[in-house]
C-alpha positions in Angstrom: 20.2 -12.3 -30.6 17.4 -13.3 -32.4 17.4 -16.8 -31.8 17.8 -17.9 -34.6 21.2 -19.9 -34.4 23.0 -17.4 -36.5 24.7 -14.3 -35.9 25.3 -11.6 -38.2 27.9 -8.7 -37.9 25.7 -6.1 -36.6 24.1 -8.8 -34.3 27.7 -9.4 -32.8 28.3 -5.4 -33.1 25.2 -4.6 -31.1 25.7 -7.5 -28.2 29.0 -6.3 -27.6 28.2 -2.8 -27.2 25.1 -3.7 -25.0 26.4 -6.1 -23.1 29.6 -4.5 -22.2 28.7 -0.7 -22.5 32.0 0.4 -23.4 32.0 3.3 -25.3 35.7 2.4 -26.5 34.4 -0.7 -28.6 32.7 1.9 -31.1 36.6 2.3 -31.8 37.4 -1.3 -32.4 35.2 -2.1 -35.5 38.0 -3.1 -37.7 38.6 -5.7 -35.0 35.4 -6.9 -34.9 35.1 -6.6 -38.4 38.2 -8.9 -39.3 37.5 -11.5 -36.3 33.9 -11.8 -37.6 35.8 -12.5 -41.3 37.4 -14.8 -40.4 35.9 -17.5 -37.8 32.4 -17.6 -40.6 35.2 -19.4 -42.4 36.5 -22.0 -40.5 34.1 -24.2 -40.3 32.3 -25.8 -43.6 28.5 -25.2 -43.1 25.6 -27.5 -44.0 23.2 -24.7 -44.6 22.8 -22.0 -47.1 23.5 -19.0 -44.5 26.8 -20.7 -43.1 29.1 -18.4 -45.3 27.4 -15.2 -44.2 27.0 -15.7 -40.6 28.8 -17.0 -37.4 27.2 -20.2 -36.2 27.4 -22.0 -32.6 30.1 -23.8 -33.5 32.4 -21.1 -34.7 31.6 -18.6 -32.1 34.7 -20.0 -30.0 36.7 -19.3 -33.1 35.4 -15.5 -33.5 36.4 -14.9 -29.4 40.1 -16.3 -30.5 39.9 -14.2 -33.7 38.7 -10.8 -31.2 41.3 -11.6 -28.8 44.2 -11.3 -31.7 43.1 -8.8 -33.5 42.4 -6.9 -30.7 45.5 -7.3 -29.3 47.4 -6.1 -33.1 45.3 -3.1 -32.9 46.3 -2.3 -29.0 50.3 -2.9 -30.4 50.2 -1.0 -33.8 47.8 1.9 -32.2 
């Protein structure tokens, strides 16, 4: 969102709510957190920010994890 090539958890959270404009997304913060943590460790990055943020090459993995964890959330709700 700020154009530096990295996405923090806060930027993803703000982006999801701003883009989709769904109040239900506020209830799925654990889903977003788990998907973020799983995706940020999938590809070994070379920069010092790699372990704390999602890079462009990890974004697709984030979307996959987001869907998977959301399905778990719905199944066990």
